[in-house]
N, C-alpha and C positions, 0 to 999 in steps of 0.2 A: 674735426678729427684729423685733418692733414697737417696741423701745426701752423696754420696761418691765422692772421688776425681776423676777428669778426668785423664785418663792415659796420660802421657806426649807425647805419640805418636799420640794422636788424635787432630784434629784441635780444637782450642779454649781452649786448656789445660792451656795456659799461658795468663795472663793478662799483657799486655806490657805497657799500658798507666797508668802512676802513678795516674792521676785524676780518671780514671775509677776504679782503685784498691781502692783508698781512698773512693770513693762513696760506693763501695761494702762492705768495712770493716765498714764504718759508719752505713750502713743498718743492718749489722750483729749485731753490738753493740747496736744500738738504737732501732731497731725494731725486732731483733731476726729472721731476714729473710735473704735469699740469693737468687740471681738469678742463676738458673741452666744453664748448657751448652745449653739446648734446649730453654731457654728463659722463663721458668716457674719460679715462685717465691714460695719458700718453707720455712717452719719454720726450724730454726737451733739454736742449743746452741753451741757456740764456746768459748773456753777458751784461744785460742791463734791464732796468724796469722803466717803463714810460708812464707818466701820469699826465693826463691832458690838462694843460694850463687854462683852458677855457671854462673849467669848473671853478666856481667861486671858492670852493673849499680845497682847492688843489694844494696849497701850501700846508694846511693843517693835515690833509690826507697824507702827503709825502712825509711830513714830520712823524706822523703816527707809524707809518711803515718803517721809517728809518729807526725810530726808537725801539720798535718791536724786534727788528733785525739785530740791533745792538744788544738788547736784553737776551736774545737767543744765542749770543756769542758769535754772530756773523760780522765780519769786518766789512764795512761799507767804504768804498773808495769814491771820491769825487772826481769827475772828469769834466774839464771845462775846455771849450774851444779856445785855442790860443792862436794868435796870428803872428 
């Protein structure tokens, strides 16, 4: 409820359903709100979305979210580390 990340060791730290993740990201982008681990809704300003790469489905998961954002009319920007 403080707007911090849930430690990976705690239940509910991972969103495993791509549709649930997309709905949450859309809420962050369009409403500036997020549902906390306790079920409350709080205001948030988010500049990026992180998908853990240690999930074997990470690429498909990310593509699903990106496609959903694009279909909803959200412009997705790619940021790459440049040296």
